[in-house]
PDBQT receptor file of N, H, CA, C and O in Angstrom, charges set to zero:
ATOM      1  N   MET A   1       0.826  -1.175   0.000  1.00  0.00    +0.000 N 
ATOM      2  CA  MET A   1       0.000   0.000   0.000  1.00  0.00    +0.000 C 
ATOM      3  C   MET A   1       0.880   1.251   0.000  1.00  0.00    +0.000 C 
ATOM      4  O   MET A   1       2.066   1.195   0.322  1.00  0.00    +0.000 OA
ATOM      5  N   ALA A   2       0.280   2.359  -0.362  1.00  0.00    +0.000 N 
ATOM      6  H   ALA A   2      -0.684   2.404  -0.623  1.00  0.00    +0.000 HD
ATOM      7  CA  ALA A   2       1.023   3.613  -0.413  1.00  0.00    +0.000 C 
ATOM      8  C   ALA A   2       1.333   4.113   0.989  1.00  0.00    +0.000 C 
ATOM      9  O   ALA A   2       0.533   3.945   1.910  1.00  0.00    +0.000 OA
ATOM     10  N   ASN A   3       2.495   4.724   1.143  1.00  0.00    +0.000 N 
ATOM     11  H   ASN A   3       3.145   4.860   0.395  1.00  0.00    +0.000 HD
ATOM     12  CA  ASN A   3       2.906   5.227   2.442  1.00  0.00    +0.000 C 
ATOM     13  C   ASN A   3       2.360   6.612   2.726  1.00  0.00    +0.000 C 
ATOM     14  O   ASN A   3       2.138   6.958   3.886  1.00  0.00    +0.000 OA
ATOM     15  N   LYS A   4       2.138   7.417   1.690  1.00  0.00    +0.000 N 
ATOM     16  H   LYS A   4       2.318   7.135   0.747  1.00  0.00    +0.000 HD
ATOM     17  CA  LYS A   4       1.667   8.773   1.910  1.00  0.00    +0.000 C 
ATOM     18  C   LYS A   4       0.173   8.778   2.229  1.00  0.00    +0.000 C 
ATOM     19  O   LYS A   4      -0.590   7.943   1.744  1.00  0.00    +0.000 OA
ATOM     20  N   THR A   5      -0.215   9.736   3.053  1.00  0.00    +0.000 N 
ATOM     21  H   THR A   5       0.406  10.414   3.447  1.00  0.00    +0.000 HD
ATOM     22  CA  THR A   5      -1.615   9.849   3.442  1.00  0.00    +0.000 C 
ATOM     23  C   THR A   5      -2.385  10.555   2.336  1.00  0.00    +0.000 C 
ATOM     24  O   THR A   5      -1.993  11.628   1.877  1.00  0.00    +0.000 OA
ATOM     25  N   ARG A   6      -3.473   9.949   1.917  1.00  0.00    +0.000 N 
ATOM     26  H   ARG A   6      -3.792   9.078   2.289  1.00  0.00    +0.000 HD
ATOM     27  CA  ARG A   6      -4.304  10.530   0.867  1.00  0.00    +0.000 C 
ATOM     28  C   ARG A   6      -5.727  10.658   1.384  1.00  0.00    +0.000 C 
ATOM     29  O   ARG A   6      -6.127   9.977   2.328  1.00  0.00    +0.000 OA
ATOM     30  N   GLU A   7      -6.473  11.534   0.754  1.00  0.00    +0.000 N 
ATOM     31  H   GLU A   7      -6.148  12.088  -0.013  1.00  0.00    +0.000 HD
ATOM     32  CA  GLU A   7      -7.866  11.734   1.129  1.00  0.00    +0.000 C 
ATOM     33  C   GLU A   7      -8.659  10.467   0.795  1.00  0.00    +0.000 C 
ATOM     34  O   GLU A   7      -8.507   9.919  -0.297  1.00  0.00    +0.000 OA
ATOM     35  N   PRO A   8      -9.498  10.000   1.713  1.00  0.00    +0.000 N 
ATOM     36  CA  PRO A   8     -10.305   8.802   1.439  1.00  0.00    +0.000 C 
ATOM     37  C   PRO A   8     -11.243   9.029   0.249  1.00  0.00    +0.000 C 
ATOM     38  O   PRO A   8     -11.806  10.112   0.090  1.00  0.00    +0.000 OA
ATOM     39  N   LEU A   9     -11.400   8.010  -0.571  1.00  0.00    +0.000 N 
ATOM     40  H   LEU A   9     -10.942   7.130  -0.442  1.00  0.00    +0.000 HD
ATOM     41  CA  LEU A   9     -12.286   8.091  -1.731  1.00  0.00    +0.000 C 
ATOM     42  C   LEU A   9     -13.562   7.284  -1.544  1.00  0.00    +0.000 C 
ATOM     43  O   LEU A   9     -14.367   7.160  -2.468  1.00  0.00    +0.000 OA
ATOM     44  N   VAL A  10     -13.743   6.743  -0.361  1.00  0.00    +0.000 N 
ATOM     45  H   VAL A  10     -13.089   6.844   0.389  1.00  0.00    +0.000 HD
ATOM     46  CA  VAL A  10     -14.943   5.949  -0.091  1.00  0.00    +0.000 C 
ATOM     47  C   VAL A  10     -15.678   6.542   1.104  1.00  0.00    +0.000 C 
ATOM     48  O   VAL A  10     -15.075   7.164   1.977  1.00  0.00    +0.000 OA
ATOM     49  N   VAL A  11     -16.976   6.339   1.124  1.00  0.00    +0.000 N 
ATOM     50  H   VAL A  11     -17.466   5.834   0.415  1.00  0.00    +0.000 HD
ATOM     51  CA  VAL A  11     -17.793   6.791   2.252  1.00  0.00    +0.000 C 
ATOM     52  C   VAL A  11     -17.779   5.675   3.294  1.00  0.00    +0.000 C 
ATOM     53  O   VAL A  11     -18.353   4.606   3.087  1.00  0.00    +0.000 OA
ATOM     54  N   ALA A  12     -17.118   5.944   4.412  1.00  0.00    +0.000 N 
ATOM     55  H   ALA A  12     -16.652   6.813   4.580  1.00  0.00    +0.000 HD
ATOM     56  CA  ALA A  12     -16.918   4.919   5.441  1.00  0.00    +0.000 C 
ATOM     57  C   ALA A  12     -18.231   4.307   5.909  1.00  0.00    +0.000 C 
ATOM     58  O   ALA A  12     -18.329   3.089   6.056  1.00  0.00    +0.000 OA
ATOM     59  N   SER A  13     -19.232   5.135   6.142  1.00  0.00    +0.000 N 
ATOM     60  H   SER A  13     -19.152   6.125   6.023  1.00  0.00    +0.000 HD
ATOM     61  CA  SER A  13     -20.502   4.613   6.658  1.00  0.00    +0.000 C 
ATOM     62  C   SER A  13     -21.170   3.673   5.660  1.00  0.00    +0.000 C 
ATOM     63  O   SER A  13     -21.799   2.692   6.057  1.00  0.00    +0.000 OA
ATOM     64  N   LYS A  14     -21.038   3.965   4.375  1.00  0.00    +0.000 N 
ATOM     65  H   LYS A  14     -20.527   4.762   4.053  1.00  0.00    +0.000 HD
ATOM     66  CA  LYS A  14     -21.640   3.112   3.342  1.00  0.00    +0.000 C 
ATOM     67  C   LYS A  14     -20.894   1.780   3.237  1.00  0.00    +0.000 C 
ATOM     68  O   LYS A  14     -21.511   0.727   3.084  1.00  0.00    +0.000 OA
ATOM     69  N   VAL A  15     -19.578   1.835   3.319  1.00  0.00    +0.000 N 
ATOM     70  H   VAL A  15     -19.076   2.691   3.444  1.00  0.00    +0.000 HD
ATOM     71  CA  VAL A  15     -18.775   0.613   3.270  1.00  0.00    +0.000 C 
ATOM     72  C   VAL A  15     -19.098  -0.263   4.474  1.00  0.00    +0.000 C 
ATOM     73  O   VAL A  15     -19.339  -1.462   4.335  1.00  0.00    +0.000 OA
ATOM     74  N   LYS A  16     -19.102   0.346   5.654  1.00  0.00    +0.000 N 
ATOM     75  H   LYS A  16     -18.906   1.320   5.767  1.00  0.00    +0.000 HD
ATOM     76  CA  LYS A  16     -19.391  -0.406   6.878  1.00  0.00    +0.000 C 
ATOM     77  C   LYS A  16     -20.793  -1.003   6.839  1.00  0.00    +0.000 C 
ATOM     78  O   LYS A  16     -20.992  -2.142   7.262  1.00  0.00    +0.000 OA
ATOM     79  N   ALA A  17     -21.767  -0.247   6.337  1.00  0.00    +0.000 N 
ATOM     80  H   ALA A  17     -21.605   0.678   5.994  1.00  0.00    +0.000 HD
ATOM     81  CA  ALA A  17     -23.141  -0.751   6.252  1.00  0.00    +0.000 C 
ATOM     82  C   ALA A  17     -23.223  -1.946   5.306  1.00  0.00    +0.000 C 
ATOM     83  O   ALA A  17     -23.908  -2.928   5.596  1.00  0.00    +0.000 OA
ATOM     84  N   HIS A  18     -22.529  -1.860   4.185  1.00  0.00    +0.000 N 
ATOM     85  H   HIS A  18     -21.974  -1.062   3.950  1.00  0.00    +0.000 HD
ATOM     86  CA  HIS A  18     -22.545  -2.966   3.221  1.00  0.00    +0.000 C 
ATOM     87  C   HIS A  18     -21.938  -4.226   3.832  1.00  0.00    +0.000 C 
ATOM     88  O   HIS A  18     -22.471  -5.324   3.672  1.00  0.00    +0.000 OA
ATOM     89  N   ILE A  19     -20.835  -4.059   4.525  1.00  0.00    +0.000 N 
ATOM     90  H   ILE A  19     -20.403  -3.167   4.655  1.00  0.00    +0.000 HD
ATOM     91  CA  ILE A  19     -20.181  -5.208   5.157  1.00  0.00    +0.000 C 
ATOM     92  C   ILE A  19     -21.039  -5.755   6.296  1.00  0.00    +0.000 C 
ATOM     93  O   ILE A  19     -21.153  -6.969   6.462  1.00  0.00    +0.000 OA
ATOM     94  N   LYS A  20     -21.638  -4.865   7.074  1.00  0.00    +0.000 N 
ATOM     95  H   LYS A  20     -21.546  -3.878   6.939  1.00  0.00    +0.000 HD
ATOM     96  CA  LYS A  20     -22.497  -5.288   8.186  1.00  0.00    +0.000 C 
ATOM     97  C   LYS A  20     -23.723  -6.045   7.675  1.00  0.00    +0.000 C 
ATOM     98  O   LYS A  20     -24.174  -6.995   8.315  1.00  0.00    +0.000 OA
ATOM     99  N   ASP A  21     -24.263  -5.632   6.527  1.00  0.00    +0.000 N 
ATOM    100  H   ASP A  21     -23.896  -4.861   6.007  1.00  0.00    +0.000 HD
ATOM    101  CA  ASP A  21     -25.404  -6.333   5.922  1.00  0.00    +0.000 C 
ATOM    102  C   ASP A  21     -25.070  -7.787   5.616  1.00  0.00    +0.000 C 
ATOM    103  O   ASP A  21     -25.963  -8.627   5.503  1.00  0.00    +0.000 OA
ATOM    104  N   GLN A  22     -23.796  -8.076   5.484  1.00  0.00    +0.000 N 
ATOM    105  H   GLN A  22     -23.070  -7.394   5.576  1.00  0.00    +0.000 HD
ATOM    106  CA  GLN A  22     -23.345  -9.435   5.201  1.00  0.00    +0.000 C 
ATOM    107  C   GLN A  22     -22.873 -10.141   6.471  1.00  0.00    +0.000 C 
ATOM    108  O   GLN A  22     -22.155 -11.139   6.422  1.00  0.00    +0.000 OA
ATOM    109  N   LYS A  23     -23.303  -9.589   7.613  1.00  0.00    +0.000 N 
ATOM    110  H   LYS A  23     -23.887  -8.778   7.652  1.00  0.00    +0.000 HD
ATOM    111  CA  LYS A  23     -23.030 -10.179   8.935  1.00  0.00    +0.000 C 
ATOM    112  C   LYS A  23     -21.536 -10.239   9.257  1.00  0.00    +0.000 C 
ATOM    113  O   LYS A  23     -21.067 -11.188   9.884  1.00  0.00    +0.000 OA
ATOM    114  N   MET A  24     -20.792  -9.213   8.821  1.00  0.00    +0.000 N 
ATOM    115  H   MET A  24     -21.173  -8.442   8.312  1.00  0.00    +0.000 HD
ATOM    116  CA  MET A  24     -19.356  -9.135   9.074  1.00  0.00    +0.000 C 
ATOM    117  C   MET A  24     -19.044  -7.795   9.722  1.00  0.00    +0.000 C 
ATOM    118  O   MET A  24     -19.877  -6.889   9.730  1.00  0.00    +0.000 OA
ATOM    119  N   MET A  25     -17.828  -7.677  10.268  1.00  0.00    +0.000 N 
ATOM    120  H   MET A  25     -17.151  -8.413  10.261  1.00  0.00    +0.000 HD
ATOM    121  CA  MET A  25     -17.378  -6.424  10.863  1.00  0.00    +0.000 C 
ATOM    122  C   MET A  25     -16.254  -5.844  10.009  1.00  0.00    +0.000 C 
ATOM    123  O   MET A  25     -15.619  -6.555   9.230  1.00  0.00    +0.000 OA
ATOM    124  N   THR A  26     -16.019  -4.546  10.168  1.00  0.00    +0.000 N 
ATOM    125  H   THR A  26     -16.535  -3.969  10.801  1.00  0.00    +0.000 HD
ATOM    126  CA  THR A  26     -15.009  -3.839   9.392  1.00  0.00    +0.000 C 
ATOM    127  C   THR A  26     -13.867  -3.409  10.299  1.00  0.00    +0.000 C 
ATOM    128  O   THR A  26     -14.101  -2.743  11.307  1.00  0.00    +0.000 OA
ATOM    129  N   SER A  27     -12.644  -3.776   9.963  1.00  0.00    +0.000 N 
ATOM    130  H   SER A  27     -12.454  -4.318   9.144  1.00  0.00    +0.000 HD
ATOM    131  CA  SER A  27     -11.486  -3.333  10.747  1.00  0.00    +0.000 C 
ATOM    132  C   SER A  27     -11.151  -1.896  10.367  1.00  0.00    +0.000 C 
ATOM    133  O   SER A  27     -11.554  -1.409   9.310  1.00  0.00    +0.000 OA
ATOM    134  N   SER A  28     -10.417  -1.233  11.232  1.00  0.00    +0.000 N 
ATOM    135  H   SER A  28     -10.089  -1.628  12.091  1.00  0.00    +0.000 HD
ATOM    136  CA  SER A  28     -10.051   0.160  10.965  1.00  0.00    +0.000 C 
ATOM    137  C   SER A  28      -9.133   0.276   9.747  1.00  0.00    +0.000 C 
ATOM    138  O   SER A  28      -9.165   1.284   9.040  1.00  0.00    +0.000 OA
ATOM    139  N   GLU A  29      -8.323  -0.740   9.503  1.00  0.00    +0.000 N 
ATOM    140  H   GLU A  29      -8.297  -1.558  10.077  1.00  0.00    +0.000 HD
ATOM    141  CA  GLU A  29      -7.412  -0.701   8.364  1.00  0.00    +0.000 C 
ATOM    142  C   GLU A  29      -8.123  -0.973   7.039  1.00  0.00    +0.000 C 
ATOM    143  O   GLU A  29      -7.614  -0.609   5.979  1.00  0.00    +0.000 OA
ATOM    144  N   ALA A  30      -9.268  -1.597   7.089  1.00  0.00    +0.000 N 
ATOM    145  H   ALA A  30      -9.682  -1.893   7.950  1.00  0.00    +0.000 HD
ATOM    146  CA  ALA A  30      -9.962  -1.984   5.864  1.00  0.00    +0.000 C 
ATOM    147  C   ALA A  30     -10.352  -0.774   5.021  1.00  0.00    +0.000 C 
ATOM    148  O   ALA A  30     -10.215  -0.799   3.798  1.00  0.00    +0.000 OA
ATOM    149  N   LEU A  31     -10.830   0.269   5.659  1.00  0.00    +0.000 N 
ATOM    150  H   LEU A  31     -10.941   0.290   6.653  1.00  0.00    +0.000 HD
ATOM    151  CA  LEU A  31     -11.279   1.439   4.906  1.00  0.00    +0.000 C 
ATOM    152  C   LEU A  31     -10.129   2.096   4.149  1.00  0.00    +0.000 C 
ATOM    153  O   LEU A  31     -10.292   2.504   2.999  1.00  0.00    +0.000 OA
ATOM    154  N   GLU A  32      -8.975   2.198   4.789  1.00  0.00    +0.000 N 
ATOM    155  H   GLU A  32      -8.842   1.866   5.723  1.00  0.00    +0.000 HD
ATOM    156  CA  GLU A  32      -7.805   2.770   4.116  1.00  0.00    +0.000 C 
ATOM    157  C   GLU A  32      -7.367   1.879   2.956  1.00  0.00    +0.000 C 
ATOM    158  O   GLU A  32      -7.007   2.379   1.890  1.00  0.00    +0.000 OA
ATOM    159  N   ALA A  33      -7.396   0.574   3.160  1.00  0.00    +0.000 N 
ATOM    160  H   ALA A  33      -7.688   0.168   4.026  1.00  0.00    +0.000 HD
ATOM    161  CA  ALA A  33      -7.006  -0.362   2.101  1.00  0.00    +0.000 C 
ATOM    162  C   ALA A  33      -7.971  -0.288   0.919  1.00  0.00    +0.000 C 
ATOM    163  O   ALA A  33      -7.548  -0.353  -0.235  1.00  0.00    +0.000 OA
ATOM    164  N   ILE A  34      -9.256  -0.155   1.204  1.00  0.00    +0.000 N 
ATOM    165  H   ILE A  34      -9.599  -0.102   2.142  1.00  0.00    +0.000 HD
ATOM    166  CA  ILE A  34     -10.255  -0.037   0.137  1.00  0.00    +0.000 C 
ATOM    167  C   ILE A  34     -10.015   1.242  -0.651  1.00  0.00    +0.000 C 
ATOM    168  O   ILE A  34     -10.051   1.234  -1.882  1.00  0.00    +0.000 OA
ATOM    169  N   SER A  35      -9.771   2.331   0.050  1.00  0.00    +0.000 N 
ATOM    170  H   SER A  35      -9.742   2.337   1.050  1.00  0.00    +0.000 HD
ATOM    171  CA  SER A  35      -9.505   3.604  -0.615  1.00  0.00    +0.000 C 
ATOM    172  C   SER A  35      -8.237   3.516  -1.467  1.00  0.00    +0.000 C 
ATOM    173  O   SER A  35      -8.198   4.055  -2.574  1.00  0.00    +0.000 OA
ATOM    174  N   ASP A  36      -7.212   2.848  -0.964  1.00  0.00    +0.000 N 
ATOM    175  H   ASP A  36      -7.245   2.410  -0.065  1.00  0.00    +0.000 HD
ATOM    176  CA  ASP A  36      -5.978   2.660  -1.734  1.00  0.00    +0.000 C 
ATOM    177  C   ASP A  36      -6.251   1.889  -3.021  1.00  0.00    +0.000 C 
ATOM    178  O   ASP A  36      -5.698   2.212  -4.073  1.00  0.00    +0.000 OA
ATOM    179  N   ARG A  37      -7.104   0.870  -2.934  1.00  0.00    +0.000 N 
ATOM    180  H   ARG A  37      -7.553   0.608  -2.080  1.00  0.00    +0.000 HD
ATOM    181  CA  ARG A  37      -7.450   0.089  -4.133  1.00  0.00    +0.000 C 
ATOM    182  C   ARG A  37      -8.197   0.952  -5.142  1.00  0.00    +0.000 C 
ATOM    183  O   ARG A  37      -7.995   0.816  -6.349  1.00  0.00    +0.000 OA
ATOM    184  N   VAL A  38      -9.060   1.840  -4.651  1.00  0.00    +0.000 N 
ATOM    185  H   VAL A  38      -9.224   1.950  -3.670  1.00  0.00    +0.000 HD
ATOM    186  CA  VAL A  38      -9.791   2.743  -5.545  1.00  0.00    +0.000 C 
ATOM    187  C   VAL A  38      -8.805   3.688  -6.241  1.00  0.00    +0.000 C 
ATOM    188  O   VAL A  38      -8.910   3.913  -7.447  1.00  0.00    +0.000 OA
ATOM    189  N   TYR A  39      -7.848   4.242  -5.485  1.00  0.00    +0.000 N 
ATOM    190  H   TYR A  39      -7.763   4.059  -4.506  1.00  0.00    +0.000 HD
ATOM    191  CA  TYR A  39      -6.813   5.085  -6.102  1.00  0.00    +0.000 C 
ATOM    192  C   TYR A  39      -6.085   4.316  -7.199  1.00  0.00    +0.000 C 
ATOM    193  O   TYR A  39      -5.882   4.846  -8.291  1.00  0.00    +0.000 OA
ATOM    194  N   ASP A  40      -5.688   3.074  -6.921  1.00  0.00    +0.000 N 
ATOM    195  H   ASP A  40      -5.853   2.644  -6.033  1.00  0.00    +0.000 HD
ATOM    196  CA  ASP A  40      -4.979   2.255  -7.909  1.00  0.00    +0.000 C 
ATOM    197  C   ASP A  40      -5.835   2.024  -9.149  1.00  0.00    +0.000 C 
ATOM    198  O   ASP A  40      -5.348   2.121 -10.276  1.00  0.00    +0.000 OA
ATOM    199  N   LEU A  41      -7.106   1.720  -8.936  1.00  0.00    +0.000 N 
ATOM    200  H   LEU A  41      -7.501   1.641  -8.021  1.00  0.00    +0.000 HD
ATOM    201  CA  LEU A  41      -8.037   1.491 -10.041  1.00  0.00    +0.000 C 
ATOM    202  C   LEU A  41      -8.162   2.741 -10.908  1.00  0.00    +0.000 C 
ATOM    203  O   LEU A  41      -8.123   2.659 -12.136  1.00  0.00    +0.000 OA
ATOM    204  N   LEU A  42      -8.312   3.895 -10.264  1.00  0.00    +0.000 N 
ATOM    205  H   LEU A  42      -8.344   3.962  -9.267  1.00  0.00    +0.000 HD
ATOM    206  CA  LEU A  42      -8.457   5.146 -11.006  1.00  0.00    +0.000 C 
ATOM    207  C   LEU A  42      -7.171   5.530 -11.731  1.00  0.00    +0.000 C 
ATOM    208  O   LEU A  42      -7.216   6.010 -12.864  1.00  0.00    +0.000 OA
ATOM    209  N   ASP A  43      -6.033   5.323 -11.089  1.00  0.00    +0.000 N 
ATOM    210  H   ASP A  43      -5.996   4.933 -10.169  1.00  0.00    +0.000 HD
ATOM    211  CA  ASP A  43      -4.751   5.622 -11.740  1.00  0.00    +0.000 C 
ATOM    212  C   ASP A  43      -4.568   4.770 -12.992  1.00  0.00    +0.000 C 
ATOM    213  O   ASP A  43      -4.092   5.262 -14.015  1.00  0.00    +0.000 OA
ATOM    214  N   ALA A  44      -4.941   3.511 -12.916  1.00  0.00    +0.000 N 
ATOM    215  H   ALA A  44      -5.329   3.111 -12.085  1.00  0.00    +0.000 HD
ATOM    216  CA  ALA A  44      -4.844   2.618 -14.078  1.00  0.00    +0.000 C 
ATOM    217  C   ALA A  44      -5.813   3.057 -15.176  1.00  0.00    +0.000 C 
ATOM    218  O   ALA A  44      -5.477   2.998 -16.359  1.00  0.00    +0.000 OA
ATOM    219  N   ALA A  45      -6.998   3.491 -14.797  1.00  0.00    +0.000 N 
ATOM    220  H   ALA A  45      -7.272   3.540 -13.837  1.00  0.00    +0.000 HD
ATOM    221  CA  ALA A  45      -7.985   3.952 -15.774  1.00  0.00    +0.000 C 
ATOM    222  C   ALA A  45      -7.501   5.219 -16.478  1.00  0.00    +0.000 C 
ATOM    223  O   ALA A  45      -7.671   5.363 -17.688  1.00  0.00    +0.000 OA
ATOM    224  N   VAL A  46      -6.903   6.128 -15.725  1.00  0.00    +0.000 N 
ATOM    225  H   VAL A  46      -6.765   6.011 -14.741  1.00  0.00    +0.000 HD
ATOM    226  CA  VAL A  46      -6.354   7.352 -16.319  1.00  0.00    +0.000 C 
ATOM    227  C   VAL A  46      -5.234   7.001 -17.298  1.00  0.00    +0.000 C 
ATOM    228  O   VAL A  46      -5.171   7.555 -18.395  1.00  0.00    +0.000 OA
ATOM    229  N   ALA A  47      -4.368   6.099 -16.910  1.00  0.00    +0.000 N 
ATOM    230  H   ALA A  47      -4.419   5.649 -16.018  1.00  0.00    +0.000 HD
ATOM    231  CA  ALA A  47      -3.271   5.685 -17.788  1.00  0.00    +0.000 C 
ATOM    232  C   ALA A  47      -3.808   5.063 -19.073  1.00  0.00    +0.000 C 
ATOM    233  O   ALA A  47      -3.274   5.311 -20.153  1.00  0.00    +0.000 OA
ATOM    234  N   ARG A  48      -4.851   4.265 -18.962  1.00  0.00    +0.000 N 
ATOM    235  H   ARG A  48      -5.285   4.063 -18.084  1.00  0.00    +0.000 HD
ATOM    236  CA  ARG A  48      -5.438   3.627 -20.146  1.00  0.00    +0.000 C 
ATOM    237  C   ARG A  48      -6.060   4.666 -21.067  1.00  0.00    +0.000 C 
ATOM    238  O   ARG A  48      -5.903   4.593 -22.285  1.00  0.00    +0.000 OA
ATOM    239  N   ALA A  49      -6.768   5.636 -20.488  1.00  0.00    +0.000 N 
ATOM    240  H   ALA A  49      -6.896   5.696 -19.498  1.00  0.00    +0.000 HD
ATOM    241  CA  ALA A  49      -7.376   6.698 -21.294  1.00  0.00    +0.000 C 
ATOM    242  C   ALA A  49      -6.292   7.505 -22.014  1.00  0.00    +0.000 C 
ATOM    243  O   ALA A  49      -6.435   7.823 -23.195  1.00  0.00    +0.000 OA
ATOM    244  N   LYS A  50      -5.216   7.833 -21.307  1.00  0.00    +0.000 N 
ATOM    245  H   LYS A  50      -5.101   7.575 -20.348  1.00  0.00    +0.000 HD
ATOM    246  CA  LYS A  50      -4.109   8.570 -21.927  1.00  0.00    +0.000 C 
ATOM    247  C   LYS A  50      -3.472   7.757 -23.048  1.00  0.00    +0.000 C 
ATOM    248  O   LYS A  50      -3.128   8.305 -24.095  1.00  0.00    +0.000 OA
ATOM    249  N   ALA A  51      -3.312   6.454 -22.832  1.00  0.00    +0.000 N 
ATOM    250  H   ALA A  51      -3.591   6.010 -21.981  1.00  0.00    +0.000 HD
ATOM    251  CA  ALA A  51      -2.722   5.589 -23.853  1.00  0.00    +0.000 C 
ATOM    252  C   ALA A  51      -3.584   5.542 -25.105  1.00  0.00    +0.000 C 
ATOM    253  O   ALA A  51      -3.084   5.322 -26.208  1.00  0.00    +0.000 OA
ATOM    254  N   ASN A  52      -4.879   5.749 -24.924  1.00  0.00    +0.000 N 
ATOM    255  H   ASN A  52      -5.285   5.928 -24.028  1.00  0.00    +0.000 HD
ATOM    256  CA  ASN A  52      -5.804   5.767 -26.052  1.00  0.00    +0.000 C 
ATOM    257  C   ASN A  52      -6.065   7.186 -26.545  1.00  0.00    +0.000 C 
ATOM    258  O   ASN A  52      -7.014   7.430 -27.289  1.00  0.00    +0.000 OA
ATOM    259  N   ARG A  53      -5.215   8.117 -26.123  1.00  0.00    +0.000 N 
ATOM    260  H   ARG A  53      -4.444   7.919 -25.518  1.00  0.00    +0.000 HD
ATOM    261  CA  ARG A  53      -5.270   9.520 -26.550  1.00  0.00    +0.000 C 
ATOM    262  C   ARG A  53      -6.614  10.173 -26.264  1.00  0.00    +0.000 C 
ATOM    263  O   ARG A  53      -7.147  10.927 -27.078  1.00  0.00    +0.000 OA
ATOM    264  N   ARG A  54      -7.144   9.867 -25.095  1.00  0.00    +0.000 N 
ATOM    265  H   ARG A  54      -6.712   9.255 -24.433  1.00  0.00    +0.000 HD
ATOM    266  CA  ARG A  54      -8.396  10.488 -24.655  1.00  0.00    +0.000 C 
ATOM    267  C   ARG A  54      -8.137  11.272 -23.380  1.00  0.00    +0.000 C 
ATOM    268  O   ARG A  54      -7.247  10.935 -22.599  1.00  0.00    +0.000 OA
ATOM    269  N   SER A  55      -8.928  12.325 -23.178  1.00  0.00    +0.000 N 
ATOM    270  H   SER A  55      -9.651  12.599 -23.813  1.00  0.00    +0.000 HD
ATOM    271  CA  SER A  55      -8.836  13.094 -21.933  1.00  0.00    +0.000 C 
ATOM    272  C   SER A  55     -10.014  12.788 -21.017  1.00  0.00    +0.000 C 
ATOM    273  O   SER A  55     -10.193  13.432 -19.983  1.00  0.00    +0.000 OA
ATOM    274  N   THR A  56     -10.807  11.804 -21.402  1.00  0.00    +0.000 N 
ATOM    275  H   THR A  56     -10.661  11.281 -22.242  1.00  0.00    +0.000 HD
ATOM    276  CA  THR A  56     -11.969  11.402 -20.616  1.00  0.00    +0.000 C 
ATOM    277  C   THR A  56     -11.817   9.944 -20.195  1.00  0.00    +0.000 C 
ATOM    278  O   THR A  56     -11.584   9.067 -21.027  1.00  0.00    +0.000 OA
ATOM    279  N   VAL A  57     -11.950   9.698 -18.899  1.00  0.00    +0.000 N 
ATOM    280  H   VAL A  57     -12.139  10.410 -18.223  1.00  0.00    +0.000 HD
ATOM    281  CA  VAL A  57     -11.943   8.320 -18.395  1.00  0.00    +0.000 C 
ATOM    282  C   VAL A  57     -13.349   7.760 -18.580  1.00  0.00    +0.000 C 
ATOM    283  O   VAL A  57     -14.329   8.358 -18.136  1.00  0.00    +0.000 OA
ATOM    284  N   LYS A  58     -13.435   6.621 -19.232  1.00  0.00    +0.000 N 
ATOM    285  H   LYS A  58     -12.639   6.136 -19.593  1.00  0.00    +0.000 HD
ATOM    286  CA  LYS A  58     -14.722   5.982 -19.501  1.00  0.00    +0.000 C 
ATOM    287  C   LYS A  58     -14.820   4.673 -18.728  1.00  0.00    +0.000 C 
ATOM    288  O   LYS A  58     -13.827   4.164 -18.209  1.00  0.00    +0.000 OA
ATOM    289  N   ALA A  59     -16.022   4.146 -18.663  1.00  0.00    +0.000 N 
ATOM    290  H   ALA A  59     -16.829   4.560 -19.085  1.00  0.00    +0.000 HD
ATOM    291  CA  ALA A  59     -16.255   2.883 -17.957  1.00  0.00    +0.000 C 
ATOM    292  C   ALA A  59     -15.352   1.779 -18.497  1.00  0.00    +0.000 C 
ATOM    293  O   ALA A  59     -14.883   0.933 -17.736  1.00  0.00    +0.000 OA
ATOM    294  N   GLN A  60     -15.111   1.783 -19.775  1.00  0.00    +0.000 N 
ATOM    295  H   GLN A  60     -15.492   2.470 -20.393  1.00  0.00    +0.000 HD
ATOM    296  CA  GLN A  60     -14.275   0.744 -20.387  1.00  0.00    +0.000 C 
ATOM    297  C   GLN A  60     -12.831   0.798 -19.890  1.00  0.00    +0.000 C 
ATOM    298  O   GLN A  60     -12.104  -0.189 -20.005  1.00  0.00    +0.000 OA
ATOM    299  N   ASP A  61     -12.408   1.932 -19.341  1.00  0.00    +0.000 N 
ATOM    300  H   ASP A  61     -12.998   2.734 -19.247  1.00  0.00    +0.000 HD
ATOM    301  CA  ASP A  61     -11.056   2.054 -18.806  1.00  0.00    +0.000 C 
ATOM    302  C   ASP A  61     -10.917   1.369 -17.454  1.00  0.00    +0.000 C 
ATOM    303  O   ASP A  61      -9.811   1.049 -17.020  1.00  0.00    +0.000 OA
ATOM    304  N   LEU A  62     -12.034   1.152 -16.801  1.00  0.00    +0.000 N 
ATOM    305  H   LEU A  62     -12.933   1.413 -17.153  1.00  0.00    +0.000 HD
ATOM    306  CA  LEU A  62     -12.012   0.508 -15.497  1.00  0.00    +0.000 C 
ATOM    307  C   LEU A  62     -11.940  -0.996 -15.655  1.00  0.00    +0.000 C 
ATOM    308  O   LEU A  62     -11.913  -1.720 -14.660  1.00  0.00    +0.000 OA
TER     309      LEU A  62
């Protein structure tokens, strides 16, 4: 995972509610890890859009 602190990209209450609906609990580290995965996903999508000479990230880039 990344060492630098970044702004969370997920709504903690929504993530926790989704996990709780499945009869599970959420650790404090899980939210940061989920946000890190979202950053990675978005960075890859941006790179793909740039590789295709587009300035718009589309669903197909994800």
